[in-house]
C-alpha positions as CSV (number, residue, x, y, z in Angstrom):
1,M,102.2,80.4,117.4
2,R,103.1,83.4,114.8
3,D,106.6,83.1,112.9
4,P,108.0,84.5,110.0
5,A,108.0,82.8,106.5
6,L,110.5,79.4,106.7
7,P,113.0,79.2,103.8
8,V,113.1,76.1,101.8
9,S,116.0,73.7,103.0
10,R,118.3,72.4,100.5
11,V,118.1,68.7,101.7
12,I,114.4,68.6,103.1
13,L,111.6,70.5,103.9
14,R,112.7,71.4,107.5
15,R,112.3,74.9,106.8
16,T,109.0,75.2,105.3
17,T,105.8,75.6,106.5
18,A,102.5,76.4,105.5
19,A,100.0,78.7,107.0
20,C,97.3,77.4,109.4
21,L,94.3,78.1,107.0
22,L,91.5,76.1,108.3
23,A,89.4,78.3,110.8
24,L,87.1,76.6,113.5
25,S,83.4,77.0,112.7
26,P,81.3,78.0,115.7
27,L,79.3,74.7,114.8
28,L,81.6,72.4,113.2
29,F,84.9,71.5,114.5
30,A,86.8,69.3,112.1
31,S,90.3,68.0,112.2
32,A,92.4,71.0,110.8
33,C,95.7,72.8,110.9
34,G,96.4,75.7,113.1
35,N,99.6,75.6,115.2
36,L,102.8,76.3,113.2
37,P,103.9,79.3,111.3
38,P,102.7,80.4,107.7
39,A,105.0,79.7,104.9
40,A,103.5,82.4,102.6
41,P,105.3,85.8,102.8
42,P,104.3,88.5,105.0
43,G,101.0,90.2,103.6
44,A,100.3,87.4,101.1
45,P,96.7,86.4,100.8
46,P,95.9,83.1,102.3
47,T,94.7,80.1,100.4
48,L,91.9,78.5,102.1
49,E,91.0,74.8,102.1
50,P,87.6,74.4,102.8
51,P,86.6,71.5,105.2
52,P,84.6,68.6,103.8
53,P,80.7,69.5,104.2
54,P,79.2,67.6,107.2
55,T,77.0,64.5,107.1
56,V,73.4,65.6,107.5
57,T,72.2,62.4,109.1
58,I,72.8,62.3,112.8
59,A,73.3,58.7,113.8
60,S,74.1,59.4,117.5
61,V,74.7,62.0,120.1
62,F,77.4,62.3,122.9
63,P,75.2,64.1,125.6
64,A,76.2,66.3,128.4
65,A,78.9,65.3,130.6
66,S,76.7,64.3,133.4
67,D,74.9,62.1,131.1
68,V,77.8,60.6,129.3
69,S,77.4,56.8,128.5
70,D,79.5,56.3,125.3
71,A,76.6,57.4,122.9
72,G,75.6,54.1,120.5
73,A,77.0,51.8,123.2
74,G,74.0,51.9,125.8
75,D,74.7,50.8,129.4
76,A,77.5,48.4,127.8
77,G,79.1,51.5,126.9
78,A,78.9,53.2,130.5
79,A,80.2,50.0,131.9
80,R,83.0,49.7,129.6
81,E,84.2,53.1,130.8
82,E,84.3,52.0,134.4
83,D,86.4,48.8,133.0
84,A,88.9,51.0,131.5
85,R,89.5,52.6,134.7
86,A,89.1,49.8,136.7
87,E,91.0,47.2,134.8
88,G,94.4,46.1,136.2
89,P,98.0,47.2,135.1
90,S,98.6,44.0,133.2
91,D,96.3,45.5,130.4
92,C,99.1,48.1,129.7
93,P,102.9,48.2,130.3
94,A,104.1,50.2,133.3
95,G,103.9,54.0,132.5
96,M,101.1,53.8,130.2
97,K,97.2,54.5,130.4
98,L,94.5,52.2,129.4
99,V,92.0,53.9,127.0
100,D,89.0,51.8,126.3
101,T,85.9,54.3,125.0
102,M,83.7,54.9,121.9
103,Y,85.5,57.4,119.7
104,C,83.1,59.7,117.1
105,P,85.2,60.2,113.8
106,K,83.0,62.9,112.7
107,P,81.7,65.2,115.9
108,R,80.1,68.9,115.8
109,L,81.0,71.1,118.4
110,K,79.1,74.2,119.1
111,C,81.7,77.0,119.9
112,L,80.2,79.7,122.4
113,K,83.0,82.1,122.7
114,D,85.7,82.4,119.7
115,E,88.5,84.7,118.7
116,Y,90.1,85.1,115.1
117,D,93.5,85.2,115.1
118,K,94.6,87.3,111.9
119,S,98.4,86.5,112.3
120,N,97.7,82.8,112.0
121,H,94.3,82.8,110.3
122,I,92.7,80.8,112.6
123,T,89.7,81.0,114.9
124,I,90.4,80.1,118.7
125,C,87.3,78.8,120.6
126,H,87.6,79.5,124.1
127,K,84.4,78.0,125.5
128,F,82.3,75.0,124.0
129,A,78.7,74.1,124.8
130,E,78.1,70.8,126.7
131,G,77.5,67.6,124.6
132,Q,79.0,66.3,121.4
133,T,76.9,65.4,118.5
134,C,78.3,62.5,116.5
135,L,77.2,62.7,112.6
136,V,78.3,59.1,112.2
137,E,78.5,55.9,113.9
138,P,81.0,55.9,116.9
139,R,83.5,53.2,117.2
140,R,85.2,51.4,120.1
141,Q,88.9,52.0,120.7
142,R,90.8,50.2,123.1
143,F,94.8,51.2,123.5
144,C,97.6,51.9,125.8
145,I,99.0,55.4,125.7
146,D,102.1,57.0,127.6
147,E,101.2,59.2,130.5
148,Y,103.9,61.9,129.6
149,E,105.3,63.1,126.4
150,Y,108.7,61.1,125.4
151,P,110.7,59.9,127.3
152,N,107.2,59.4,129.4
153,K,109.0,60.3,132.5
154,K,107.8,63.0,135.3
155,G,110.0,66.0,135.4
156,A,111.6,65.3,132.0
157,H,111.9,67.5,129.1
158,P,110.5,66.2,125.8
159,P,112.9,66.2,123.1
160,V,112.2,68.8,120.1
161,M,113.7,69.3,116.5
162,V,112.3,65.6,115.7
163,S,110.6,64.4,112.8
164,W,107.8,61.8,112.4
165,F,110.5,59.2,111.6
166,D,112.5,60.1,114.7
167,G,109.3,59.7,116.7
168,E,108.4,56.4,115.2
169,A,111.7,54.8,115.6
170,A,112.1,55.9,119.3
171,C,108.7,54.4,120.1
172,E,109.5,51.2,118.0
173,A,112.7,50.9,120.2
174,Q,110.6,50.5,123.2
175,G,108.2,48.2,121.5
176,K,105.6,50.8,120.9
177,R,104.5,53.1,117.8
178,L,103.5,56.8,117.4
179,C,99.8,57.3,118.4
180,R,97.0,57.2,115.7
181,E,95.3,60.6,115.8
182,S,92.1,59.1,116.7
183,E,93.8,57.5,119.9
184,W,95.4,60.7,120.7
185,V,92.0,62.6,120.6
186,S,90.2,59.6,122.4
187,A,92.9,59.8,125.2
188,C,92.6,63.8,125.2
189,E,88.8,64.2,125.3
190,G,88.5,61.4,128.1
191,P,85.3,59.4,129.0
192,E,83.3,62.6,129.1
193,K,84.4,63.8,125.4
194,L,85.6,67.0,126.6
195,P,87.0,69.6,123.9
196,F,89.9,70.3,126.4
197,P,91.6,67.7,128.4
198,Y,90.5,69.7,131.4
199,G,87.0,70.7,130.4
200,R,84.8,72.9,128.1
201,E,86.8,76.1,128.6
202,R,90.4,76.9,127.5
203,D,92.6,77.9,130.5
204,P,96.2,78.8,130.3
205,Q,96.4,78.0,134.1
206,Q,95.8,74.2,133.4
207,C,98.0,73.6,130.5
208,N,101.3,75.3,129.4
209,I,99.7,77.6,126.6
210,D,99.4,81.3,125.7
211,N,103.1,82.4,126.1
212,R,104.2,85.4,124.6
213,Y,105.7,85.0,121.0
214,V,109.5,84.9,121.0
215,G,110.8,84.9,117.2
216,P,113.4,82.2,116.2
217,H,116.5,83.0,114.1
218,L,116.0,80.0,111.5
219,D,119.8,79.9,110.5
220,R,120.6,79.2,114.1
221,V,117.6,76.6,114.8
222,Y,118.9,74.7,111.7
223,S,122.6,75.3,112.3
224,S,125.2,72.6,111.8
225,N,127.3,74.3,114.7
226,Q,126.1,72.5,117.9
227,S,126.7,75.2,120.2
228,D,125.0,78.1,118.1
229,Q,122.0,75.8,117.7
230,D,121.9,75.0,121.5
231,K,121.8,78.6,122.5
232,E,119.3,79.6,120.1
233,L,116.9,76.5,121.0
234,L,117.5,77.4,124.7
235,A,116.5,80.9,124.1
236,L,113.2,79.9,122.4
237,D,112.3,77.1,124.9
238,Q,109.1,77.9,126.7
239,S,108.1,74.3,127.7
240,V,107.7,73.0,130.9
241,A,108.8,69.6,132.4
242,S,106.5,66.8,131.9
243,G,103.7,66.8,134.6
244,E,104.8,70.4,135.9
245,K,101.2,71.4,135.2
246,A,99.3,69.2,137.5
247,G,95.9,70.4,136.1
248,C,96.9,69.3,132.5
249,V,95.6,66.0,132.7
250,S,92.7,63.9,130.8
251,G,89.9,62.1,132.2
252,F,92.1,58.9,131.2
253,G,95.2,60.2,133.4
254,V,97.1,61.2,130.5
255,H,99.3,64.5,131.0
256,D,100.0,67.4,128.8
257,L,98.2,66.4,125.7
258,T,97.3,70.2,124.7
259,G,100.1,72.7,124.8
260,N,103.7,72.4,125.8
261,V,104.9,70.8,122.8
262,D,103.3,69.7,119.3
263,E,103.2,65.9,119.1
264,W,103.6,63.9,116.0
265,V,100.9,61.3,115.4
266,T,100.0,58.8,112.7
267,A,97.0,59.9,110.6
268,D,94.3,57.3,110.5
269,E,94.1,57.4,106.9
270,E,96.9,58.4,104.4
271,T,95.1,61.0,102.7
272,H,96.7,64.3,103.4
273,K,98.4,66.1,100.6
274,T,101.6,67.5,102.4
275,S,102.0,65.6,105.7
276,K,100.7,62.4,103.9
277,W,100.3,59.7,106.8
278,A,101.3,62.1,109.4
279,G,99.9,65.0,111.4
280,L,100.7,67.2,114.9
281,K,98.2,67.3,117.7
282,G,97.9,69.3,120.7
283,G,99.5,72.6,119.6
284,A,102.6,74.1,121.5
285,W,103.2,76.6,124.2
286,G,101.8,79.7,122.2
287,H,98.4,81.1,121.5
288,V,97.0,78.6,119.0
289,R,94.3,75.9,118.9
290,N,95.4,73.8,121.9
291,A,92.3,71.7,121.8
292,C,91.7,68.1,121.4
293,R,90.5,67.7,118.0
294,P,92.4,70.1,115.4
295,M,95.5,68.5,113.6
296,T,98.1,70.2,111.8
297,T,98.6,68.6,108.2
298,S,100.6,71.2,106.5
299,H,104.1,69.6,107.0
300,P,105.9,66.7,105.8
301,P,106.6,63.8,107.9
302,E,110.4,64.8,107.9
303,F,109.8,68.3,109.1
304,T,111.5,69.3,112.4
305,Y,111.1,72.7,114.5
306,Y,111.7,74.0,118.0
307,F,108.5,73.1,119.6
308,I,107.7,69.6,117.8
309,S,108.0,66.4,119.9
310,F,105.9,63.2,120.3
311,R,104.8,60.7,122.9
312,C,103.9,56.8,122.2
313,C,100.9,54.3,122.1
314,G,100.9,50.5,122.1
315,E,98.4,47.6,122.0
316,A,96.1,46.8,125.3
317,A,96.3,43.3,126.3
318,G,92.9,41.2,126.0
319,E,89.4,42.9,124.9
320,G,88.1,44.3,128.0
321,Q,85.2,42.5,130.1
322,R,82.4,43.7,127.7
323,G,81.8,45.9,124.8
324,A,81.5,46.0,120.8
325,K,84.1,45.2,118.6
326,I,87.5,47.0,118.8
327,W,88.3,49.2,115.9
328,K,91.4,48.3,114.1
329,A,93.7,50.9,112.5
330,P,94.3,50.6,108.7
331,P,97.8,49.0,108.1
332,L,100.6,51.6,107.7
333,G,102.7,51.2,104.7
334,K,106.4,50.9,104.8
335,H,107.8,54.4,105.7
336,P,111.7,54.3,105.8
337,A,113.6,57.4,107.2
338,P,115.0,59.7,104.6
339,G,118.5,58.4,104.2
340,G,118.0,55.5,106.8
341,K,118.9,58.1,109.5
342,V,117.0,59.0,112.5
343,S,117.8,62.0,115.2
344,K,117.3,61.7,118.9
345,G,116.3,65.6,118.8
346,W,117.2,68.0,121.2
347,S,116.5,68.4,124.8
348,T,118.1,70.3,127.9
349,T,118.0,70.1,131.7
350,E,118.8,73.9,131.5
351,R,116.0,76.3,132.0
352,G,116.4,78.9,129.4
353,P,115.4,82.6,129.9
354,N,111.7,82.3,128.4
355,R,110.7,79.3,130.1
356,P,107.9,79.8,132.1
């Protein structure tokens, strides 16, 4: 989504942002930024951050969709995918979907049709080849994830203008937490390891993406005058209600993962220079990299914007009927909200002039 440069806030970096600089290679699809407006002034040359070199030894391969059996796990993996769909509601709280699958930390996907977006300095893949090559050993992940974006109600409007701290606090209030990046990806790719939740080819008919650009007035977006902010955010809103796009659902039954609003997640490792332990997944309603794998890491955890929201995850009961050892995420350090304050964000029941 192409926006002008964002000025630096005097309090926190809410109005600053970095350009999405990592382009999708036709062969290597690494987690990268790519969904939000650049911080560099128009015309300034981008500073490219090269992706890490791929591991040359291929440990396992996720085959084509018709043959998927959770590579590296054999028949037990295939049976476990059936378990994840068949196990009862007691494995997850009401309104959450169980995901029990093999996740590849370092995949290689082949792009068959791509497009370079000059305004955002990104390459958007429109169509992927079948299969997912895993460059390292896959791992088993088992967890629960909200069926819809927060507040996890069909027909609701996800709140925007929320930080990572706001999302984590809202999830904790429900006995949940923000999703780990690999959990979000696992839910998005589904049992068949698809690059989009609905298949291998980008489709704006399935999810809320590719809407025309509407430029924000940043002084109004961050205005302390509630009436001015309400008017601006309503005019900018191009989201749809949760579940409105019936085709935007993954193989695990999770809705609206790509497009609509960007979603805060917790990174698997606290190694990102700017976003630290946080990241943004899914892209928003614009023409960006609305796929399962990319992650934006160019914004600090306190960043808020008019198309940023979140959803919650939690632990699944038990360990399932069979399968490999379940991966446990590294413990997350203590990250109190700045000033000890959190926000519920902005939401609306009105339909703005630019809402699809």
